[in-house]
Backbone as CSV, one residue per row, in Angstrom:
resi,resn,N_x,N_y,N_z,CA_x,CA_y,CA_z,C_x,C_y,C_z
1,MET,-16.078,28.646,248.022,-15.551,29.969,247.659,-14.492,29.824,246.586
2,ALA,-14.420,30.786,245.696,-13.445,30.755,244.619,-12.028,30.877,245.167
3,SER,-11.049,30.558,244.334,-9.652,30.744,244.714,-8.906,31.306,243.521
4,GLY,-7.859,32.089,243.790,-7.142,32.759,242.719,-5.660,32.505,242.768
5,ASN,-4.906,33.378,242.126,-3.455,33.254,242.076,-2.850,34.623,241.806
6,PHE,-1.550,34.733,242.055,-0.855,35.975,241.803,-0.511,36.096,240.316
7,VAL,-0.661,37.325,239.807,-0.396,37.611,238.396,0.571,38.776,238.297
8,ASP,1.232,38.872,237.153,2.212,39.932,236.894,1.489,41.169,236.378
9,LEU,1.683,42.296,237.059,1.093,43.563,236.626,2.087,44.437,235.869
10,GLY,3.301,43.944,235.688,4.320,44.698,234.977,5.147,45.566,235.913
11,ALA,6.335,45.929,235.461,7.262,46.794,236.209,7.553,46.252,237.601
12,GLY,7.621,44.929,237.733,7.941,44.307,239.007,6.791,44.242,239.985
13,ARG,5.609,44.625,239.574,4.447,44.605,240.457,3.628,43.342,240.220
14,ARG,2.881,42.957,241.240,2.035,41.789,241.128,0.704,42.067,241.825
15,GLY,-0.255,41.203,241.557,-1.546,41.304,242.218,-2.172,39.936,242.336
16,TYR,-3.072,39.809,243.298,-3.796,38.555,243.489,-5.103,38.654,242.715
17,LEU,-5.294,37.746,241.750,-6.464,37.754,240.873,-7.346,36.547,241.169
18,SER,-8.635,36.818,241.366,-9.612,35.756,241.555,-10.788,36.031,240.621
19,VAL,-11.102,35.063,239.760,-12.108,35.252,238.715,-13.104,34.101,238.790
20,PRO,-14.396,34.363,238.599,-15.374,33.269,238.595,-15.071,32.257,237.495
21,GLU,-15.574,31.056,237.640,-15.426,30.047,236.601,-16.265,30.435,235.390
22,GLY,-15.760,30.109,234.212,-16.471,30.448,232.999,-15.775,31.558,232.241
23,ALA,-16.291,31.858,231.051,-15.612,32.766,230.143,-15.846,34.232,230.472
24,GLY,-16.949,34.550,231.105,-17.253,35.956,231.370,-17.856,36.625,230.144
25,PRO,-17.714,37.956,229.970,-16.929,38.834,230.847,-17.663,39.172,232.148
26,TYR,-16.871,39.432,233.194,-17.398,39.724,234.523,-17.072,41.159,234.921
27,PRO,-17.967,41.816,235.657,-17.601,43.113,236.232,-16.427,42.933,237.182
28,ALA,-15.586,43.949,237.256,-14.335,43.803,238.015,-14.279,44.791,239.175
29,VAL,-13.614,44.339,240.238,-13.432,45.139,241.443,-11.965,45.054,241.878
30,LEU,-11.356,46.209,242.105,-10.032,46.229,242.730,-10.195,46.101,244.240
31,VAL,-9.330,45.297,244.845,-9.376,45.037,246.282,-8.103,45.593,246.894
32,TYR,-8.239,46.594,247.753,-7.084,47.269,248.331,-6.852,46.795,249.758
33,GLN,-5.652,46.351,250.019,-5.239,45.750,251.284,-5.289,46.720,252.449
34,GLU,-5.339,46.166,253.655,-5.045,46.941,254.851,-3.534,46.959,255.033
35,ALA,-3.044,47.423,256.146,-1.623,47.740,256.298,-0.718,46.525,256.519
36,PHE,-1.239,45.326,256.324,-0.443,44.137,256.631,-0.066,43.339,255.386
37,GLY,-0.407,43.838,254.218,-0.050,43.176,252.978,-1.196,42.365,252.402
38,VAL,-0.945,41.773,251.235,-1.945,40.913,250.593,-1.806,39.525,251.207
39,ASN,-2.320,39.418,252.418,-2.222,38.185,253.189,-3.418,37.279,252.893
40,ALA,-3.539,36.217,253.653,-4.623,35.258,253.416,-5.991,35.909,253.545
41,TYR,-6.109,36.860,254.475,-7.384,37.545,254.642,-7.769,38.326,253.387
42,VAL,-6.858,39.136,252.866,-7.149,39.937,251.677,-7.430,39.025,250.482
43,GLN,-6.649,37.969,250.338,-6.916,37.015,249.266,-8.313,36.409,249.409
44,GLY,-8.693,36.114,250.643,-10.015,35.543,250.880,-11.138,36.495,250.507
45,GLU,-10.930,37.797,250.722,-11.961,38.760,250.350,-12.065,38.896,248.829
46,ALA,-10.931,38.787,248.127,-10.983,38.741,246.665,-11.734,37.495,246.201
47,ASP,-11.482,36.381,246.855,-12.198,35.148,246.517,-13.693,35.290,246.785
48,ARG,-14.049,35.993,247.846,-15.464,36.225,248.148,-16.141,36.961,246.980
49,LEU,-15.468,37.983,246.470,-16.020,38.716,245.343,-16.157,37.828,244.112
50,ALA,-15.152,36.998,243.851,-15.240,36.080,242.709,-16.407,35.111,242.862
51,ALA,-16.634,34.651,244.079,-17.757,33.750,244.328,-19.094,34.435,244.101
52,ASN,-19.094,35.753,244.141,-20.314,36.524,243.899,-20.388,37.089,242.482
53,GLY,-19.499,36.624,241.607,-19.619,36.972,240.200,-18.753,38.113,239.717
54,TYR,-17.712,38.472,240.460,-16.835,39.570,240.083,-15.412,39.071,239.838
55,ALA,-14.752,39.663,238.854,-13.311,39.485,238.726,-12.659,40.429,239.732
56,ALA,-11.892,39.888,240.667,-11.332,40.677,241.763,-9.814,40.654,241.679
57,LEU,-9.223,41.835,241.717,-7.771,41.971,241.641,-7.277,42.809,242.810
58,ALA,-6.397,42.218,243.626,-5.814,42.904,244.774,-4.357,43.257,244.455
59,PRO,-4.073,44.502,244.072,-2.672,44.876,243.830,-1.856,44.755,245.105
60,ASP,-0.674,44.176,244.982,0.185,43.954,246.152,1.029,45.200,246.394
61,LEU,0.522,46.079,247.233,1.185,47.359,247.491,2.492,47.194,248.241
62,PHE,2.706,46.032,248.857,3.919,45.771,249.619,4.885,44.850,248.882
63,ASP,4.609,44.573,247.618,5.538,43.807,246.776,5.958,42.483,247.397
64,GLY,4.986,41.754,247.897,5.250,40.418,248.414,5.456,40.322,249.906
65,GLU,5.652,41.438,250.568,5.826,41.407,252.023,4.476,41.384,252.735
66,THR,4.383,40.604,253.782,3.236,40.632,254.674,3.741,40.735,256.108
67,PHE,2.878,41.238,256.987,3.254,41.465,258.375,2.154,40.938,259.278
68,GLY,2.546,40.516,260.474,1.575,40.096,261.463,0.821,41.293,262.014
69,TYR,-0.335,41.018,262.604,-1.167,42.100,263.117,-0.556,42.784,264.337
70,ASP,0.495,42.211,264.899,1.171,42.823,266.044,2.540,43.393,265.674
71,GLU,2.787,43.567,264.367,4.104,44.006,263.908,4.080,45.439,263.369
72,TRP,3.423,46.328,264.099,3.300,47.710,263.650,4.654,48.380,263.459
73,GLN,5.551,48.193,264.407,6.854,48.856,264.295,7.629,48.333,263.099
74,LYS,7.493,47.068,262.808,8.212,46.468,261.692,7.667,46.938,260.347
75,LEU,6.353,47.112,260.263,5.750,47.478,258.979,5.741,48.986,258.724
76,ALA,5.980,49.780,259.761,5.865,51.231,259.639,6.699,51.819,258.490
77,PRO,7.961,51.409,258.301,8.731,51.987,257.188,8.108,51.685,255.824
78,LYS,7.590,50.488,255.654,6.949,50.131,254.385,5.700,50.973,254.166
79,PHE,4.879,51.065,255.190,3.655,51.840,255.116,3.954,53.309,254.823
80,GLY,4.944,53.844,255.514,5.271,55.253,255.358,5.874,55.594,254.013
81,SER,6.421,54.610,253.314,7.066,54.874,252.024,6.073,55.040,250.886
82,LEU,4.819,54.728,251.128,3.826,54.732,250.051,3.043,56.042,250.052
83,ASN,3.557,57.018,249.334,2.802,58.256,249.176,1.738,58.078,248.086
84,ASP,0.907,59.078,247.905,-0.207,58.927,246.973,0.237,58.684,245.532
85,PRO,1.218,59.404,244.995,1.652,59.109,243.626,2.131,57.666,243.448
86,LYS,2.826,57.135,244.443,3.289,55.751,244.336,2.111,54.774,244.391
87,LEU,1.163,55.032,245.269,-0.017,54.178,245.330,-0.764,54.179,244.001
88,LEU,-0.856,55.336,243.377,-1.562,55.424,242.101,-0.838,54.682,240.983
89,GLU,0.457,54.480,241.117,1.165,53.650,240.139,0.640,52.218,240.178
90,TYR,0.374,51.712,241.377,-0.193,50.368,241.500,-1.620,50.330,240.969
91,VAL,-2.372,51.392,241.233,-3.734,51.471,240.712,-3.718,51.448,239.188
92,ASP,-2.852,52.248,238.591,-2.797,52.320,237.135,-2.357,50.990,236.520
93,ALA,-1.400,50.328,237.151,-0.980,49.018,236.657,-2.133,48.018,236.727
94,SER,-2.911,48.092,237.782,-4.054,47.197,237.936,-5.135,47.504,236.910
95,LEU,-5.393,48.771,236.676,-6.385,49.153,235.678,-5.967,48.697,234.284
96,ALA,-4.694,48.842,233.967,-4.208,48.402,232.662,-4.367,46.889,232.513
97,PHE,-4.107,46.166,233.598,-4.289,44.708,233.559,-5.749,44.354,233.309
98,LEU,-6.660,44.993,234.031,-8.082,44.710,233.838,-8.538,45.108,232.446
99,ASP,-8.067,46.233,231.959,-8.465,46.689,230.626,-8.094,45.679,229.547
100,ALA,-7.033,44.921,229.773,-6.551,43.967,228.773,-7.066,42.552,228.988
101,HIS,-7.772,42.311,230.091,-8.169,40.937,230.434,-9.456,40.556,229.707
102,GLU,-9.436,39.438,229.033,-10.569,39.037,228.198,-11.786,38.597,229.000
103,SER,-11.607,38.262,230.272,-12.740,37.833,231.095,-13.381,38.975,231.874
104,VAL,-12.933,40.208,231.608,-13.391,41.366,232.371,-14.238,42.275,231.490
105,ALA,-15.358,42.750,232.038,-16.146,43.793,231.393,-15.460,45.138,231.620
106,HIS,-15.360,45.928,230.581,-14.498,47.110,230.622,-15.253,48.433,230.657
107,ASP,-16.475,48.419,231.132,-17.270,49.649,231.115,-17.323,50.328,232.476
108,GLY,-16.319,50.157,233.278,-16.250,50.802,234.589,-16.100,49.785,235.693
109,TYR,-15.246,50.085,236.661,-14.878,49.135,237.696,-15.346,49.590,239.073
110,GLY,-15.242,48.666,240.011,-15.454,48.973,241.412,-14.140,48.895,242.164
111,ALA,-14.145,49.420,243.379,-12.995,49.285,244.277,-13.511,49.101,245.689
112,ILE,-12.849,48.228,246.422,-13.160,48.010,247.828,-11.839,47.984,248.581
113,GLY,-11.807,48.587,249.763,-10.553,48.634,250.492,-10.771,48.702,251.987
114,PHE,-9.717,48.361,252.712,-9.765,48.217,254.159,-8.655,49.057,254.788
115,CYS,-9.023,49.932,255.735,-8.059,50.788,256.418,-7.309,51.650,255.394
116,MET,-6.008,51.482,255.223,-5.284,52.254,254.219,-5.880,52.039,252.835
117,GLY,-6.367,50.844,252.585,-7.018,50.556,251.320,-8.356,51.246,251.183
118,GLY,-9.025,51.499,252.311,-10.274,52.241,252.275,-10.060,53.664,251.802
119,ARG,-8.982,54.282,252.279,-8.638,55.614,251.781,-8.282,55.564,250.308
120,LEU,-7.591,54.502,249.887,-7.169,54.397,248.493,-8.370,54.282,247.554
121,THR,-9.473,53.705,247.999,-10.662,53.676,247.148,-11.105,55.104,246.826
122,PHE,-11.112,55.963,247.845,-11.533,57.351,247.664,-10.558,58.091,246.753
123,LEU,-9.270,57.893,246.986,-8.249,58.511,246.147,-8.388,58.061,244.701
124,SER,-8.648,56.781,244.496,-8.798,56.252,243.135,-9.952,56.907,242.412
125,ALA,-11.074,57.063,243.110,-12.243,57.683,242.491,-11.994,59.147,242.173
126,LEU,-11.190,59.825,242.996,-10.844,61.218,242.726,-9.905,61.347,241.528
127,GLU,-8.891,60.511,241.494,-7.827,60.677,240.514,-8.100,59.965,239.189
128,ARG,-8.955,58.964,239.198,-9.275,58.220,237.986,-10.800,58.116,237.852
129,PRO,-11.482,59.248,237.781,-12.945,59.249,237.878,-13.649,58.502,236.754
130,LYS,-13.063,58.421,235.582,-13.719,57.759,234.464,-13.591,56.235,234.528
131,LYS,-12.778,55.747,235.456,-12.544,54.308,235.553,-13.439,53.623,236.576
132,PHE,-13.952,54.368,237.570,-14.641,53.741,238.690,-16.107,54.148,238.751
133,LYS,-16.965,53.139,238.826,-18.395,53.373,238.995,-18.807,53.386,240.462
134,ALA,-18.085,52.643,241.301,-18.493,52.502,242.699,-17.292,52.169,243.556
135,ILE,-17.285,52.699,244.788,-16.228,52.386,245.744,-16.845,52.080,247.106
136,ALA,-16.246,51.117,247.792,-16.671,50.746,249.143,-15.455,50.818,250.058
137,SER,-15.525,51.695,251.054,-14.397,51.936,251.955,-14.739,51.408,253.342
138,PHE,-14.030,50.363,253.776,-14.143,49.850,255.132,-13.144,50.609,256.014
139,TYR,-13.659,51.376,256.968,-12.857,52.134,257.939,-11.606,52.755,257.315
140,GLY,-11.835,53.499,256.237,-10.729,54.156,255.544,-10.274,55.396,256.282
141,GLY,-9.166,55.310,256.963,-8.635,56.462,257.677,-8.004,57.460,256.724
142,GLY,-8.085,58.746,257.052,-7.437,59.762,256.250,-8.313,60.400,255.200
143,ILE,-9.586,60.014,255.120,-10.472,60.637,254.143,-10.886,62.030,254.613
144,GLY,-11.265,62.141,255.869,-11.706,63.441,256.374,-11.306,63.708,257.806
145,PRO,-10.065,63.413,258.201,-9.660,63.597,259.604,-9.488,65.066,259.970
146,ASP,-9.317,65.318,261.265,-9.079,66.685,261.738,-7.750,67.220,261.220
147,GLU,-6.740,66.359,261.156,-5.416,66.761,260.708,-4.841,65.661,259.815
148,PRO,-3.953,66.026,258.883,-3.328,65.002,258.038,-2.535,64.004,258.875
149,SER,-2.484,62.762,258.404,-1.707,61.733,259.091,-0.764,61.070,258.099
150,PHE,0.400,60.667,258.598,1.422,59.978,257.804,1.830,60.805,256.581
151,GLY,1.687,62.121,256.673,2.109,62.973,255.582,1.217,62.944,254.360
152,ARG,0.047,62.344,254.481,-0.850,62.234,253.333,-1.935,63.310,253.420
153,PRO,-2.317,63.882,252.288,-3.308,64.956,252.327,-4.698,64.447,252.697
154,ILE,-5.481,65.309,253.319,-6.888,65.015,253.594,-7.656,65.086,252.279
155,LEU,-8.486,64.098,252.030,-9.139,63.985,250.729,-10.515,64.626,250.652
156,ILE,-11.204,64.748,251.766,-12.616,65.114,251.699,-12.827,66.501,251.101
157,GLY,-11.830,67.378,251.167,-11.978,68.689,250.561,-12.221,68.634,249.065
158,ARG,-11.842,67.514,248.449,-12.075,67.313,247.024,-13.289,66.419,246.765
159,GLY,-14.088,66.196,247.792,-15.194,65.253,247.672,-16.161,65.565,246.552
160,GLY,-16.311,66.844,246.210,-17.213,67.228,245.143,-16.789,66.751,243.770
161,GLU,-15.544,66.278,243.644,-15.065,65.768,242.362,-15.471,64.316,242.120
162,ILE,-15.992,63.654,243.131,-16.333,62.235,243.022,-17.476,62.042,242.029
163,GLU,-17.297,61.102,241.118,-18.353,60.720,240.185,-18.926,59.337,240.492
164,ALA,-18.181,58.511,241.196,-18.616,57.158,241.534,-19.643,57.183,242.661
165,SER,-20.407,56.107,242.778,-21.219,55.889,243.967,-20.298,55.473,245.105
166,VAL,-20.545,56.016,246.294,-19.625,55.866,247.421,-20.327,55.174,248.580
167,LEU,-19.639,54.220,249.188,-20.117,53.553,250.402,-19.005,53.615,251.433
168,LEU,-19.332,54.120,252.631,-18.356,54.248,253.715,-18.864,53.478,254.921
169,LEU,-18.025,52.618,255.477,-18.421,51.663,256.511,-17.483,51.790,257.700
170,TYR,-18.055,52.122,258.874,-17.236,52.422,260.046,-17.736,51.663,261.273
171,GLY,-16.820,51.458,262.203,-17.173,50.923,263.505,-17.380,52.042,264.504
172,ALA,-18.444,51.948,265.287,-18.745,53.001,266.260,-17.663,53.113,267.334
173,GLU,-16.915,52.019,267.567,-15.878,52.033,268.600,-14.492,52.338,268.043
174,ASP,-14.414,52.766,266.795,-13.131,53.090,266.167,-12.676,54.458,266.664
175,GLU,-11.698,54.478,267.562,-11.251,55.736,268.156,-10.444,56.587,267.188
176,GLY,-9.969,55.997,266.105,-9.171,56.744,265.143,-9.993,57.453,264.080
177,ILE,-11.267,57.088,263.950,-12.156,57.724,262.975,-13.403,58.129,263.746
178,THR,-13.488,59.395,264.085,-14.451,59.878,265.063,-15.778,60.279,264.416
179,PRO,-16.826,60.455,265.245,-18.091,60.976,264.712,-17.934,62.315,264.005
180,LYS,-16.981,63.151,264.442,-16.754,64.416,263.750,-16.295,64.172,262.311
181,GLU,-15.492,63.142,262.121,-15.063,62.827,260.751,-16.244,62.328,259.927
182,HIS,-17.063,61.456,260.527,-18.270,60.996,259.817,-19.092,62.204,259.370
183,ALA,-19.308,63.135,260.299,-20.145,64.301,260.002,-19.534,65.162,258.899
184,ARG,-18.228,65.324,258.934,-17.545,66.132,257.924,-17.717,65.508,256.539
185,ILE,-17.607,64.203,256.476,-17.774,63.506,255.198,-19.209,63.632,254.698
186,VAL,-20.173,63.412,255.608,-21.585,63.504,255.223,-21.911,64.904,254.713
187,GLU,-21.478,65.920,255.430,-21.793,67.294,255.039,-21.210,67.621,253.675
188,THR,-19.958,67.228,253.452,-19.290,67.560,252.190,-19.925,66.833,251.016
189,LEU,-20.144,65.529,251.151,-20.694,64.767,250.035,-22.146,65.135,249.774
190,SER,-22.890,65.411,250.828,-24.278,65.833,250.642,-24.353,67.167,249.901
191,ALA,-23.527,68.128,250.310,-23.530,69.440,249.664,-23.127,69.341,248.201
192,ALA,-22.242,68.378,247.890,-21.782,68.199,246.507,-22.714,67.315,245.690
193,LYS,-23.769,66.803,246.337,-24.760,65.949,245.664,-24.131,64.677,245.089
194,VAL,-23.174,64.134,245.843,-22.579,62.838,245.512,-23.504,61.735,246.011
195,GLU,-23.653,60.680,245.217,-24.430,59.518,245.664,-23.581,58.718,246.651
196,PHE,-24.043,58.619,247.892,-23.237,57.922,248.886,-24.125,57.346,249.982
197,GLY,-23.558,56.394,250.701,-24.142,55.868,251.922,-23.058,55.728,252.961
198,LEU,-23.392,56.007,254.208,-22.430,55.877,255.307,-23.100,55.101,256.436
199,PHE,-22.457,54.017,256.863,-22.989,53.160,257.912,-21.996,53.091,259.068
200,VAL,-22.522,53.157,260.276,-21.716,53.021,261.488,-22.291,51.855,262.290
201,TYR,-21.430,50.902,262.676,-21.877,49.677,263.327,-21.525,49.682,264.813
202,PRO,-22.532,49.690,265.689,-22.278,49.642,267.131,-21.530,48.365,267.525
203,GLY,-20.642,48.507,268.503,-19.901,47.353,268.997,-18.717,46.954,268.142
204,ALA,-18.486,47.666,267.049,-17.392,47.334,266.134,-16.328,48.422,266.200
205,GLY,-15.084,47.998,266.170,-13.972,48.937,266.156,-13.251,48.901,264.834
206,HIS,-12.044,49.447,264.815,-11.242,49.432,263.599,-10.871,47.986,263.253
207,GLY,-10.893,47.667,261.974,-10.544,46.316,261.545,-11.628,45.297,261.778
208,PHE,-12.881,45.721,261.929,-13.943,44.787,262.321,-14.241,43.718,261.270
209,ALA,-13.835,43.936,260.011,-14.120,42.951,258.968,-13.010,41.927,258.787
210,SER,-11.885,42.133,259.453,-10.711,41.279,259.232,-10.809,40.007,260.059
211,VAL,-11.187,38.919,259.407,-11.533,37.676,260.101,-10.365,37.096,260.889
212,ASP,-9.143,37.352,260.473,-7.969,36.818,261.157,-7.411,37.757,262.217
213,ARG,-8.024,38.903,262.391,-7.475,39.936,263.276,-8.217,39.909,264.620
214,VAL,-7.704,39.131,265.514,-8.306,38.981,266.838,-7.655,39.999,267.780
215,PRO,-8.440,40.741,268.593,-9.880,40.643,268.801,-10.701,41.649,268.002
216,SER,-10.143,42.227,266.936,-10.851,43.284,266.212,-12.074,42.765,265.446
217,TYR,-11.984,41.529,264.969,-13.035,40.997,264.108,-14.380,40.966,264.820
218,GLU,-15.380,41.510,264.143,-16.751,41.532,264.658,-17.667,40.980,263.569
219,PRO,-17.994,39.685,263.651,-18.640,39.022,262.512,-19.984,39.596,262.109
220,VAL,-20.786,40.032,263.046,-22.107,40.566,262.685,-21.947,41.849,261.871
221,ALA,-21.119,42.758,262.356,-20.880,44.000,261.624,-20.220,43.717,260.281
222,ALA,-19.282,42.775,260.261,-18.582,42.458,259.017,-19.550,41.994,257.938
223,GLU,-20.459,41.105,258.296,-21.380,40.572,257.288,-22.420,41.609,256.877
224,LYS,-22.840,42.460,257.803,-23.743,43.558,257.426,-23.053,44.492,256.439
225,ALA,-21.802,44.824,256.718,-21.068,45.728,255.841,-20.846,45.100,254.471
226,TRP,-20.495,43.825,254.453,-20.307,43.148,253.176,-21.603,43.068,252.381
227,ALA,-22.717,42.889,253.051,-24.007,42.883,252.350,-24.246,44.223,251.660
228,GLU,-23.895,45.317,252.337,-24.043,46.637,251.729,-23.107,46.795,250.526
229,ALA,-21.876,46.322,250.670,-20.916,46.443,249.570,-21.362,45.639,248.355
230,LEU,-21.816,44.424,248.570,-22.267,43.599,247.449,-23.514,44.193,246.799
231,ALA,-24.390,44.776,247.612,-25.566,45.439,247.053,-25.154,46.627,246.187
232,LEU,-24.177,47.403,246.649,-23.677,48.530,245.857,-23.152,48.061,244.506
233,PHE,-22.282,47.059,244.529,-21.710,46.583,243.279,-22.769,45.940,242.376
234,GLY,-23.750,45.298,242.989,-24.830,44.738,242.197,-25.616,45.797,241.448
235,ARG,-25.850,46.936,242.103,-26.602,48.030,241.474,-25.788,48.723,240.382
236,THR,-24.500,48.886,240.636,-23.703,49.755,239.765,-22.899,49.010,238.705
237,LEU,-22.449,47.824,239.003,-21.578,47.099,238.091,-22.289,46.007,237.305
238,LYS,-23.336,45.432,237.873,-24.039,44.343,237.201,-25.273,44.792,236.445
239,ALA,-25.693,46.040,236.674,-26.918,46.529,236.034,-26.784,46.521,234.521
C-alpha cells in the first residue's frame, strides 16, 4: 500500500497527501475524516486510494489533534466548533492545493468521507458543484435526519442542487441513521433525478469501515462498501 505525508495547505492548515508513484497526472479524491482526527486509520484510507491510482488528500479538520475512539467528551468541543462555513474553508484550501499540484488531473475531483466526513462530502458537492464529479459518503450523519443535530442544517432539502454522482453507504444496525432517513434521501434524490446509489449492509453499525474501531469494524461490509466507492471513482474520475 502507498504511504504519504503531511503537506501545508496554507493559513496554518495541513493535510495528509498520498500520491501514486510516477509523474501522473492522477485523478484526485479528498478524504474527509471521522470525528477522531486524521489518525492512522484515515491516513491508511488515503493510502488505499493512492494504491488504486488516485492522488488522495485528507484535510486535517482538527489541526493536528487526534482523539481515541472512547474520548467523546474530550473531542466534543472541537467537533462542535466546526460549523459549515469553517469546514468549507478547509475544503477550499484543499481544492486550491489540488488545483496547483502538477501530479493531479484538474478536470473534476472526488470526495470520500466517514461519519462527519460523510456529511461533508454532500456539503462539498452542494457548495462547490463545479469541482466535484463524484462523492462517496460512509454513514454520513446529518444529511437527511428528522431534526438538525449539533446546530448544523439538514442538507437533503437541497439535494436537487447536486451535480455529482452520489454514493451513500450505511449499516443496517446504525441506530443514529434510520431507515426513515434512507427513505427520505432516496425520495428526494430520485425526484430530483440525481445519479446516486444507496447501500445498506446487514450486520453493520456506525463506523463499520473503521479498521481500528473495535467493535464497530465489520470487515465484510467495509470491503463491499469500498468496492462500490472504487467502482464509482473508476467510472467518473478515470473515464
